[in-house]
C-alpha positions in Angstrom: 5.5 -16.8 25.4 6.3 -13.2 24.4 6.0 -11.8 20.9 7.5 -8.3 20.3 6.5 -6.5 17.2 8.4 -3.5 15.8 6.3 -1.4 13.5 5.4 2.2 12.5 1.8 3.5 12.3 2.5 5.0 8.9 3.8 1.7 7.4 1.3 0.1 5.1 2.9 -3.3 5.4 2.8 -3.0 9.2 -1.0 -2.9 9.2 -1.2 -5.9 6.9 1.4 -7.7 9.1 -0.8 -7.0 12.1 -3.7 -8.7 10.5 -1.5 -11.6 9.3 -0.2 -12.1 12.8 -3.7 -11.9 14.3 -4.8 -14.7 11.9 -1.9 -16.8 12.9 -2.5 -16.2 16.6 -6.1 -17.2 16.3 -5.0 -20.6 14.9 -2.3 -21.1 17.5 -3.5 -23.6 20.2 -1.6 -21.8 23.0 -2.7 -18.2 22.1 -4.0 -17.6 25.6 -0.4 -17.9 26.8 1.1 -15.4 24.4 1.8 -11.8 25.4 2.2 -9.3 22.6 4.3 -6.2 23.1 4.3 -3.4 20.5 7.8 -1.8 19.9 8.5 1.6 18.3 10.1 2.1 15.0 10.1 5.4 13.0 10.4 5.2 9.3 10.9 9.0 9.0 12.3 10.2 12.4 12.9 13.7 11.1 9.5 14.2 9.5 7.5 17.3 10.5 4.3 16.9 12.5 2.4 17.5 9.3 3.1 18.0 5.6 1.2 18.8 2.4 2.9 16.1 0.4 0.8 13.1 -0.7 2.0 9.5 -0.5 2.2 9.4 -4.3 4.5 12.4 -4.2 6.7 10.8 -1.6 7.0 7.6 -3.7 8.0 9.8 -6.7 10.6 11.7 -4.7 12.0 8.7 -2.7 12.0 6.0 -5.3 12.2 8.1 -8.5 8.8 6.8 -9.7 6.6 8.6 -12.3 3.2 9.8 -11.3 1.6 6.7 -13.0 4.0 4.3 -11.3 3.3 5.8 -7.9 -0.5 5.6 -8.5 -0.1 2.0 -9.6 2.0 1.1 -6.5 -0.7 2.6 -4.2 -3.4 0.6 -6.1 -1.4 -2.6 -5.6 -0.9 -1.9 -1.9 -4.6 -1.1 -1.5 -5.5 -4.4 -3.1 -3.1 -6.3 -0.9 -4.6 -4.7 2.2 -8.1 -5.5 1.0 -7.0 -9.2 0.9 -6.7 -9.2 4.7 -9.8 -7.2 5.3 -8.3 -3.7 5.5 -9.7 -0.6 3.7 -6.9 1.7 2.6 -7.4 5.2 1.2 -3.8 6.1 0.4 -4.8 9.1 -1.6 -6.1 10.6 1.7 -3.3 9.9 4.1 -1.8 12.9 5.9 1.9 12.3 6.4 3.5 13.3 9.7 5.9 12.5 12.5 5.0 9.4 14.5 7.2 9.9 17.6 4.2 11.1 19.8 2.0 8.3 18.4 4.6 5.8 19.7 4.7 7.5 23.1 0.9 7.1 23.3 1.2 3.4 22.5 3.6 3.1 25.4 1.2 5.0 27.7 -1.6 2.7 26.5 0.5 -0.4 27.4 0.6 0.7 31.0 -3.2 0.4 31.0 -3.4 -2.8 28.9 -4.6 -0.9 25.9 -1.6 -1.0 23.6 -3.2 -3.1 20.9 -6.3 -1.0 20.9 -4.2 2.2 20.6 -2.1 0.7 17.8 -5.2 -0.4 15.9 -6.9 3.0 16.3 -3.9 4.9 15.0 -3.5 2.6 12.0 -7.1 2.8 11.1 -7.1 6.6 11.5 -4.2 7.0 9.2 -4.8 4.5 6.5 -8.6 4.3 6.4 -9.8 7.6 7.7 -7.1 10.0 6.5 -6.6 11.5 9.9 -3.5 13.6 10.8 -1.8 11.3 13.4 1.1 13.7 13.7 -1.0 16.4 15.2 -1.5 16.6 19.0 -5.3 17.3 18.8 -5.8 14.2 16.7 -3.7 12.1 19.0 -5.6 13.3 22.1 -9.0 12.4 20.5 -7.9 9.0 19.4 -6.3 8.1 22.7 -9.5 9.1 24.6 -11.6 7.0 22.2 -9.7 3.9 23.2 -10.3 4.6 26.9 -7.2 6.5 28.1 -7.7 9.3 30.7 -7.9 12.7 29.0 -5.7 14.4 31.6 -3.0 11.7 31.4 -3.0 11.9 27.7 -2.7 15.7 27.7 0.1 15.5 30.2 2.0 12.9 28.3 1.8 14.7 25.0 2.8 18.0 26.6 5.9 16.5 28.1 8.5 13.9 27.3 7.1 10.9 29.0 7.9 7.6 27.3 10.4 9.2 25.0 13.2 7.0 26.5 11.1 3.9 25.9 10.6 4.8 22.2 14.3 5.5 21.8 15.1 2.3 23.6 12.9 0.3 21.2 14.6 1.8 18.2 18.0 1.1 19.6 17.1 -2.5 20.2 15.8 -2.8 16.6 19.2 -1.7 15.4 21.0 -4.1 17.7 18.8 -7.0 16.4 19.5 -6.1 12.8 16.0 -4.9 11.9 16.3 -2.6 8.9 12.6 -2.5 8.1 9.2 -3.2 9.6 7.2 -5.1 10.6 9.7 -7.1 12.5 8.6 -9.9 14.9 10.7 -11.4 17.7 9.4 -14.5 19.4 10.7 -15.3 22.9 13.8 -13.2 22.2 14.9 -16.2 20.0 13.3 -16.1 16.6 13.1 -13.1 14.4 10.6 -12.8 11.5 11.1 -9.9 9.1 8.3 -8.5 7.0 4.6 -9.0 6.6 4.8 -12.7 6.2 1.8 -14.8 5.4 -0.1 -16.1 8.4 1.0 -19.7 7.9 4.7 -18.6 8.1 4.0 -16.7 11.4 2.0 -19.6 12.7 4.9 -21.9 12.0 7.3 -19.6 13.8 5.0 -19.6 16.8 4.7 -23.4 16.9 8.5 -23.9 16.5 9.2 -21.4 19.3 6.6 -23.0 21.6 7.9 -26.6 20.9 11.5 -25.6 21.7 10.6 -23.7 24.9 8.1 -26.4 26.0 9.7 -29.8 25.2 7.9 -33.0 25.7 9.6 -35.1 28.4 9.2 -38.8 27.9 8.8 -41.0 31.0 9.3 -44.7 30.2 8.8 -46.9 33.2 10.5 -50.3 32.8 8.1 -53.0 32.0 5.2 -50.7 31.3 2.6 -52.3 29.1 2.0 -50.8 25.7 0.7 -51.4 22.2 2.5 -50.7 18.9 2.2 -51.6 15.2 -1.4 -53.0 15.7 -0.2 -55.6 18.2 -0.2 -55.8 22.0 1.8 -58.1 24.2 -0.3 -59.7 26.9 
């Protein structure tokens, strides 16, 4: 069974959603038969590689919040993240463009390291306050997860995997995804948002049962017991 997850590495709900999904998958009895594919989604496609703006300032500008409201919103998000075991330092985040980060995740997927790359980028941004829009940071993080330094440098210097990123984003639009995280199970079920793990588990179970129906074979005259009685 295939699960595709659209998300951005600067989306606070996406990191929470990743943990919620991991919890659901750990409880799913057929987890060893599930393949997870990370899909690209840019919340701010036109963002510069780096900016001096803080997340609180972005909230004020984008949603018309006061400074106090923005600080309170960041505190609530930090507490929600802590509830799933994540350590957020939203006052430290360094905003930036995520296009190259998504290209690196596609490169990592070629080597079976997409989840490790995704996790490293999210932790670097939300916990460590690293500038994931800058090439030097991306190179270092990619090497940390086991990617070849020369391949990483070549990818970031060129346009490799750009079409894959754009293709993911086009599919998100076609599927009606207006925000992230967005989960698609077996190209049949869509789950929007960082849903609780039990909701995600229920979606996995439903998709599995519909793609793996139980076929009953009832041989005529076969002996059986029912309702605490047996016919002999």
